[in-house]
MARLUM-212732 format. One record per residue (C-alpha): residue in one letter; x, y, z. Coordinates in steps of 0.2 Angstrom, whole numbers. Layout:
! MARLUM-212732
> code / x / y / z
> A / X / Y / Z
...
This chain:
! MARLUM-212732
> code / x / y / z
> M / 3 / 54 / -24
> M / -17 / 52 / -21
> Q / -28 / 62 / -34
> T / -41 / 65 / -21
> F / -39 / 68 / -1
> P / -54 / 54 / 8
> L / -66 / 65 / 19
> F / -79 / 59 / 28
> L / -91 / 74 / 31
> S / -105 / 79 / 43
> L / -121 / 84 / 35
> K / -132 / 81 / 47
> G / -144 / 97 / 50
> R / -133 / 106 / 38
> R / -141 / 114 / 21
> A / -135 / 106 / 4
> L / -141 / 112 / -14
> V / -143 / 102 / -27
> V / -146 / 110 / -45
> G / -154 / 99 / -59
> G / -172 / 91 / -59
> G / -169 / 73 / -67
> D / -164 / 56 / -63
> A / -147 / 61 / -57
> A / -152 / 74 / -47
> A / -165 / 62 / -38
> R / -150 / 49 / -34
> K / -140 / 64 / -27
> A / -154 / 70 / -16
> E / -159 / 54 / -11
> L / -139 / 52 / -4
> L / -139 / 69 / 5
> L / -158 / 67 / 14
> K / -149 / 50 / 20
> A / -134 / 59 / 27
> G / -147 / 70 / 35
> A / -145 / 85 / 25
> Q / -157 / 99 / 24
> V / -159 / 99 / 5
> S / -163 / 113 / -7
> L / -167 / 110 / -26
> I / -165 / 123 / -41
> A / -171 / 115 / -58
> E / -183 / 123 / -71
> T / -192 / 109 / -72
> V / -195 / 94 / -61
> G / -201 / 76 / -61
> G / -202 / 59 / -56
> E / -195 / 56 / -40
> V / -189 / 73 / -37
> A / -206 / 80 / -39
> Q / -212 / 65 / -26
> F / -198 / 71 / -15
> I / -204 / 89 / -15
> A / -221 / 86 / -13
> E / -219 / 75 / 1
> G / -209 / 89 / 11
> H / -191 / 81 / 10
> V / -183 / 93 / -2
> S / -186 / 111 / -4
> W / -188 / 119 / -21
> A / -178 / 135 / -22
> G / -184 / 141 / -39
> C / -180 / 139 / -58
> N / -165 / 150 / -61
> F / -148 / 149 / -50
> D / -142 / 164 / -43
> E / -123 / 165 / -32
> G / -136 / 171 / -18
> D / -144 / 153 / -17
> L / -125 / 148 / -11
> E / -128 / 157 / 7
> G / -129 / 145 / 21
> M / -126 / 130 / 10
> S / -113 / 117 / 17
> L / -110 / 107 / -1
> V / -118 / 109 / -19
> I / -121 / 96 / -31
> V / -124 / 101 / -48
> A / -133 / 88 / -58
> S / -139 / 98 / -72
> E / -134 / 94 / -92
> D / -134 / 111 / -95
> E / -114 / 116 / -98
> S / -116 / 134 / -95
> M / -127 / 131 / -79
> Q / -113 / 118 / -73
> A / -98 / 132 / -76
> R / -109 / 144 / -66
> V / -114 / 135 / -50
> S / -94 / 127 / -50
> A / -87 / 145 / -51
> A / -98 / 153 / -39
> A / -95 / 138 / -25
> Q / -77 / 139 / -27
> R / -76 / 157 / -25
> R / -86 / 156 / -8
> C / -74 / 136 / -6
> L / -88 / 129 / -5
> P / -87 / 110 / -8
> V / -96 / 106 / -26
> N / -98 / 92 / -35
> V / -104 / 94 / -56
> V / -109 / 75 / -60
> D / -96 / 67 / -72
> R / -86 / 84 / -74
> P / -71 / 80 / -62
> A / -63 / 97 / -69
> L / -76 / 106 / -63
> S / -78 / 99 / -46
> S / -70 / 102 / -30
> F / -75 / 84 / -24
> I / -78 / 69 / -30
> M / -93 / 58 / -26
> P / -86 / 39 / -23
> A / -95 / 23 / -23
> I / -104 / 21 / -8
> I / -106 / 4 / 4
> D / -118 / 8 / 17
> R / -117 / -4 / 33
> S / -121 / 11 / 44
> P / -113 / 18 / 56
> I / -100 / 9 / 45
> T / -97 / 19 / 29
> I / -84 / 13 / 15
> A / -81 / 24 / 0
> V / -71 / 20 / -17
> S / -65 / 34 / -27
> T / -56 / 33 / -44
> G / -52 / 52 / -44
> G / -66 / 53 / -57
> T / -58 / 44 / -70
> A / -67 / 27 / -71
> P / -83 / 27 / -61
> V / -89 / 11 / -66
> L / -73 / 3 / -62
> A / -77 / 10 / -43
> A / -93 / 3 / -47
> R / -85 / -13 / -50
> I / -74 / -13 / -33
> R / -90 / -8 / -23
> A / -98 / -24 / -28
> E / -84 / -35 / -25
> I / -83 / -26 / -6
> E / -100 / -27 / -5
> R / -101 / -46 / -8
> S / -86 / -48 / 6
> L / -96 / -38 / 19
> P / -109 / -45 / 30
> A / -125 / -37 / 30
> A / -124 / -35 / 50
> L / -108 / -26 / 50
> G / -113 / -10 / 57
> R / -122 / -21 / 71
> L / -105 / -25 / 77
> A / -100 / -7 / 75
> R / -115 / -1 / 86
> F / -111 / -15 / 98
> A / -94 / -10 / 100
> D / -99 / 7 / 103
> V / -109 / 4 / 119
> F / -92 / -2 / 127
> R / -81 / 8 / 121
> E / -78 / 21 / 135
> Q / -79 / 7 / 149
> V / -64 / -1 / 138
> R / -54 / 15 / 136
> R / -55 / 18 / 157
> T / -51 / -2 / 162
> L / -35 / -4 / 149
> V / -27 / 13 / 150
> V / -13 / 6 / 138
> P / -17 / 10 / 119
> R / -8 / -7 / 114
> A / -19 / -17 / 127
> R / -34 / -9 / 120
> R / -30 / -14 / 101
> R / -26 / -31 / 107
> F / -43 / -32 / 117
> W / -53 / -26 / 101
> D / -45 / -37 / 90
> R / -50 / -53 / 99
> V / -67 / -46 / 101
> F / -68 / -43 / 82
> E / -60 / -60 / 79
> G / -68 / -71 / 91
> R / -83 / -78 / 98
> V / -90 / -60 / 105
> G / -90 / -55 / 87
> E / -99 / -68 / 80
> L / -113 / -67 / 93
> A / -115 / -48 / 91
> L / -115 / -51 / 70
> A / -130 / -66 / 74
> G / -140 / -53 / 85
> D / -137 / -62 / 102
> E / -134 / -44 / 110
> I / -135 / -53 / 126
> G / -123 / -66 / 124
> A / -111 / -55 / 117
> R / -112 / -45 / 131
> R / -108 / -59 / 143
> E / -93 / -63 / 133
> L / -87 / -46 / 133
> I / -86 / -43 / 148
> R / -79 / -59 / 154
> L / -65 / -56 / 139
> L / -62 / -38 / 149
> D / -62 / -45 / 165
> G / -48 / -56 / 160
> F / -37 / -43 / 150
> R / -39 / -33 / 167
> S / -28 / -47 / 176
> E / -17 / -51 / 161
> A / 1 / -46 / 164
> P / 8 / -35 / 150
> S / 13 / -44 / 139
> A / 32 / -43 / 132
> G / 37 / -38 / 116
> M / 42 / -46 / 100
> V / 53 / -44 / 83
> H / 45 / -49 / 67
> L / 60 / -50 / 53
> V / 49 / -48 / 40
> G / 54 / -49 / 20
> A / 46 / -34 / 10
> G / 50 / -43 / -6
> P / 58 / -33 / -20
> G / 46 / -20 / -24
> D / 30 / -25 / -30
> P / 18 / -25 / -14
> D / 9 / -38 / -23
> L / 23 / -50 / -20
> L / 21 / -47 / -1
> T / 15 / -63 / 8
> L / -2 / -64 / 18
> K / 9 / -66 / 33
> A / 19 / -50 / 32
> H / 4 / -41 / 28
> R / -4 / -44 / 42
> L / 11 / -43 / 54
> L / 10 / -24 / 46
> Q / -7 / -21 / 51
> R / -3 / -26 / 69
> A / 14 / -18 / 72
> D / 18 / -4 / 86
> V / 34 / 0 / 76
> L / 41 / -2 / 60
> V / 61 / -3 / 57
> Y / 63 / -2 / 39
> D / 78 / 2 / 27
> R / 78 / 10 / 9
> L / 74 / -5 / 0
> V / 56 / -5 / 6
> S / 43 / 5 / -6
> D / 34 / 17 / 0
> E / 19 / 7 / -7
> I / 23 / -9 / 6
> L / 25 / 5 / 20
> S / 7 / 11 / 16
> L / -2 / -6 / 21
> A / 5 / -3 / 38
> R / -6 / 4 / 53
> R / -6 / 23 / 51
> D / -2 / 25 / 69
> A / 12 / 15 / 71
> E / 30 / 22 / 75
> R / 42 / 21 / 60
> V / 60 / 21 / 62
> Y / 72 / 23 / 46
> V / 88 / 15 / 47
> G / 90 / 15 / 29
> K / 109 / 12 / 20
> R / 117 / 16 / 4
> R / 132 / 11 / -4
> A / 147 / 15 / 6
> N / 135 / 27 / 15
> H / 128 / 18 / 33
> C / 115 / 28 / 40
> V / 114 / 17 / 55
> P / 127 / 5 / 59
> Q / 121 / -12 / 62
> E / 125 / -13 / 80
> E / 115 / 1 / 82
> I / 100 / -6 / 73
> N / 101 / -23 / 84
> D / 102 / -12 / 101
> R / 86 / -3 / 94
> L / 77 / -19 / 90
> V / 81 / -25 / 108
> A / 75 / -9 / 116
> L / 60 / -9 / 107
> A / 54 / -26 / 111
> R / 58 / -25 / 131
> A / 47 / -10 / 130
> G / 33 / -21 / 127
> K / 34 / -17 / 108
> S / 26 / -27 / 93
> V / 40 / -22 / 80
> V / 41 / -27 / 64
> R / 59 / -27 / 54
> L / 55 / -22 / 36
> K / 71 / -29 / 25
> G / 71 / -28 / 7
> G / 69 / -47 / -3
> D / 72 / -59 / 11
> P / 80 / -57 / 28
> F / 91 / -72 / 25
> V / 98 / -68 / 7
> F / 111 / -53 / 10
> G / 100 / -44 / 23
> R / 111 / -47 / 39
> G / 95 / -55 / 45
> G / 106 / -70 / 54
> E / 114 / -56 / 63
> E / 100 / -48 / 70
> V / 92 / -64 / 74
> E / 108 / -69 / 85
> A / 107 / -51 / 92
> L / 90 / -55 / 97
> V / 92 / -72 / 104
> K / 106 / -67 / 115
> A / 95 / -53 / 121
> G / 80 / -65 / 126
> V / 69 / -56 / 114
> A / 57 / -67 / 105
> V / 58 / -66 / 87
> E / 51 / -72 / 70
> V / 59 / -74 / 54
> V / 45 / -71 / 39
> P / 52 / -74 / 22
> G / 51 / -63 / 6
> V / 53 / -64 / -12
> T / 71 / -62 / -14
> A / 78 / -50 / -27
> A / 85 / -63 / -37
> L / 68 / -72 / -40
> G / 57 / -55 / -40
> C / 69 / -49 / -54
> A / 71 / -64 / -67
> S / 53 / -67 / -66
> S / 49 / -47 / -69
> A / 62 / -47 / -84
> G / 57 / -65 / -91
> I / 74 / -73 / -86
> P / 74 / -92 / -80
> L / 87 / -92 / -68
> T / 88 / -110 / -72
> H / 85 / -119 / -90
> R / 89 / -138 / -94
> D / 99 / -133 / -111
> H / 107 / -117 / -102
> A / 109 / -118 / -84
> Q / 109 / -132 / -72
> A / 114 / -121 / -56
> C / 111 / -104 / -51
> V / 123 / -94 / -38
> L / 119 / -78 / -28
> V / 133 / -68 / -22
> T / 136 / -51 / -14
> G / 148 / -39 / -26
> H / 147 / -26 / -10
> L / 165 / -17 / -9
> K / 176 / -21 / 4
> N / 191 / -11 / 7
> G / 190 / -5 / -11
> T / 190 / -24 / -18
> V / 177 / -37 / -24
> D / 182 / -54 / -12
> L / 174 / -67 / -23
> D / 176 / -86 / -28
> W / 181 / -80 / -46
> K / 185 / -98 / -52
> M / 169 / -105 / -47
> L / 158 / -91 / -53
> S / 166 / -94 / -72
> R / 159 / -112 / -74
> P / 150 / -114 / -88
> R / 133 / -118 / -88
> Q / 126 / -109 / -72
> T / 118 / -89 / -71
> V / 126 / -79 / -58
> V / 116 / -65 / -47
> I / 127 / -52 / -40
> Y / 117 / -42 / -27
> M / 125 / -25 / -25
> G / 137 / -27 / -39
> A / 133 / -10 / -47
> G / 148 / 0 / -41
> A / 160 / -13 / -45
> L / 154 / -19 / -62
> A / 171 / -15 / -71
> Q / 181 / -27 / -58
> I / 167 / -41 / -60
> A / 167 / -43 / -78
> S / 183 / -42 / -80
> Q / 189 / -54 / -66
> L / 174 / -67 / -74
> I / 182 / -64 / -92
> A / 200 / -66 / -85
> H / 195 / -83 / -75
> G / 188 / -90 / -93
> L / 169 / -84 / -95
> P / 168 / -78 / -113
> A / 165 / -59 / -116
> S / 152 / -62 / -126
> T / 143 / -68 / -109
> P / 125 / -60 / -110
> V / 124 / -49 / -94
> A / 107 / -39 / -87
> L / 106 / -26 / -76
> I / 88 / -23 / -68
> E / 86 / -8 / -57
> N / 72 / -6 / -48
> G / 65 / -24 / -52
> T / 47 / -29 / -49
> T / 41 / -10 / -50
> D / 34 / 3 / -61
> R / 52 / 11 / -60
> E / 60 / -5 / -67
> R / 74 / -2 / -79
> R / 84 / -15 / -88
> V / 101 / -14 / -97
> V / 106 / -29 / -106
> G / 126 / -32 / -114
> T / 140 / -43 / -111
> L / 153 / -45 / -101
> A / 164 / -33 / -113
> T / 152 / -20 / -114
> I / 141 / -19 / -99
> D / 150 / -6 / -89
> R / 150 / 7 / -101
> Q / 131 / 3 / -104
> A / 127 / 6 / -87
> Q / 137 / 22 / -85
> R / 127 / 29 / -100
> A / 111 / 23 / -92
> F / 115 / 32 / -75
> L / 107 / 19 / -64
> T / 105 / 27 / -47
> G / 92 / 15 / -40
> P / 95 / -3 / -33
> T / 100 / -16 / -45
> L / 103 / -33 / -49
> C / 118 / -41 / -60
> M / 113 / -59 / -68
> V / 126 / -67 / -79
> G / 125 / -81 / -91
> A / 117 / -89 / -107
> V / 98 / -87 / -99
> V / 101 / -68 / -101
> G / 103 / -70 / -120
> L / 89 / -81 / -121
> A / 76 / -70 / -113
> L / 84 / -57 / -125
> A / 81 / -68 / -139
> R / 63 / -71 / -136
> D / 59 / -52 / -132
> Q / 69 / -39 / -142
> E / 61 / -26 / -131
> F / 69 / -31 / -116
> N / 86 / -21 / -123
> F / 85 / -6 / -114
> E / 97 / 1 / -125
> S / 84 / -2 / -139
> R / 69 / 5 / -131
> M / 80 / 21 / -125
> G / 89 / 25 / -140
> L / 105 / 24 / -132
């Protein structure tokens, strides 16, 4: 959950109160003045920049002592006094009136947090850590400052001049988004940033004329691998497509953190499936993808892991191609690779495993139909997707076909995320251990000597020893 709700408050012509007379008060008063506020100040003593602001008439001095009546007509209150009793009194009085109040370096007494600010007016970027680490917010601000052109505000002001004309010319919202993407990424944006407004205007008008006569573009479906859960494992191309998609079609394996990377106004269609409980049949998903694309939408079909590794991506591609819909597949980090790396398990190893086999343990008609003889060969790693519901049968079959009962097994639930849990045992014990651990999230099963190798290297890997089971 977000610790605070980000909000940009218009203070132009509104009254704001600053309590305090030192350097911190001067910084806050300066920011408020820059936002167009009418600033009043209460302090026993003033000096330096605060005194200068008062002398020049930028700030009005409201006296030495605070009274609750001083809040009358105020839109915002900032306390920059080191007097703790004053901090508490002003905070309580402001919050009784539902006035936004910030007490410098006292988040517990504040109803809003002052962020680190990147000012490229009219573009304003705010960075907040919820009051927990202001220095970290400042470091993030510095990183963003370095990445943004100093003249970025000029580009925003230029776009504002043409905003209404573009809205009247291109009535379809998707067409307007495509147009502005071309403006900001292409020649128009370059000229505007360089200060050549005449050249930028000429190029924008030419581009707008082209869009006016352009036939509506056909929709397209992108099958995008969302990876095993960690948003940092998303590919750059997947991230870019999420920012441009009109519609997201996703299942339960796609994390909230990854969904949050998409455009806020993108339509979201949930087609989640659970073991033995298919929320939306695959045929219906195929039909929906085709219908969305034919409606001219840019569709991202987000699939956990990789679309072509037990993700039924092949079936969806076949359906789209048969319907004449353009489709692109964007690979993702499949669960086997992500979970193995997160748990420190090498899927192959010169001394222990010369092969890696990926199979699905998904039940069909109450049985698991696998090539048990092939899976029971020595010196290989077996990774079983969707096998948590059939662990007892999987383990007994592998033992029956020649694998020692002592073969190490790892179960990894919610791999690569901060909710990751691991259970380590053997073919003989893993089903009982899994039942005791109550694994409910997406779980991957790994079988082979490499699991024991990782366990020997890192004893904390053992879920039972850490959780006291």
